[in-house]
C-alpha positions in Angstrom: 85.2 72.6 123.8 81.5 73.3 123.6 79.6 72.2 126.9 78.0 68.3 126.7 74.3 70.2 126.3 74.9 72.1 123.7 73.0 71.6 120.5 75.1 71.4 117.6 73.1 71.4 114.4 75.3 69.3 112.5 75.4 66.4 115.1 77.5 66.1 118.2 80.3 63.7 116.8 80.6 65.9 113.9 80.8 68.3 116.1 83.5 66.8 118.3 85.0 66.0 114.8 84.9 69.5 113.8 86.6 70.9 117.5 89.7 69.2 116.6 90.4 70.3 113.3 92.6 73.3 112.7 92.2 75.6 109.6 94.7 77.1 107.2 95.0 80.8 107.1 94.1 80.7 103.9 90.9 78.9 104.7 90.2 81.5 107.3 90.3 84.2 105.4 88.4 82.4 102.6 85.3 82.4 105.5 85.8 85.8 106.9 85.3 86.7 103.5 81.9 84.4 103.2 80.9 85.6 105.8 81.8 89.0 104.8 79.3 88.9 101.8 76.8 87.2 103.6 76.7 90.0 106.0 76.4 92.5 102.6 72.8 90.5 101.9 71.6 90.1 105.2 72.3 93.5 107.2 70.1 95.5 104.5 67.0 93.0 105.2 67.5 93.0 108.9 67.8 97.2 108.9 64.8 97.5 106.8 62.7 95.7 109.4 64.0 97.1 112.1 65.4 94.1 113.3 68.7 95.7 113.8 69.8 99.3 114.1 72.8 100.4 110.7 75.4 101.5 113.2 74.7 98.2 114.6 75.5 96.8 111.1 78.0 98.8 110.4 79.6 98.2 113.8 80.0 94.2 113.2 81.0 95.1 109.1 83.9 97.1 110.7 84.9 94.7 113.0 84.8 91.8 110.4 86.8 93.9 108.5 89.2 94.4 110.3 89.4 90.4 111.3 90.0 90.4 107.6 92.7 92.7 107.8 94.4 91.4 110.3 94.6 87.8 109.0 95.5 89.3 105.6 97.9 90.8 106.9 99.7 87.7 109.3 99.1 85.8 105.7 101.7 88.5 103.9 104.5 88.8 106.7 104.6 84.4 106.5 105.0 84.2 103.4 107.7 88.0 103.1 109.1 85.9 106.2 109.4 82.1 104.1 110.7 84.5 100.7 113.6 85.8 103.3 114.3 82.7 104.9 117.7 81.3 103.3 117.7 77.9 101.8 119.2 75.2 103.6 117.2 76.3 107.4 
């Protein structure tokens, strides 16, 4: 949980609720895909304005794509495990 003195743009009470939420694997994948799409729009402008080097943008995009790949592999494995689980277990 965040320190009490940390700023929460959604408000303290809402931040406490969000801290207790759990998100499905599909929701996590959707969020990472959203973040990648956002970065694809933002990073070129930051590079053009010399606020970020291209190598740094590439590095962060590669890391986020790795997160997505990991989540997708986990999702696929869970689906495979569920399909292989004997009925009645």
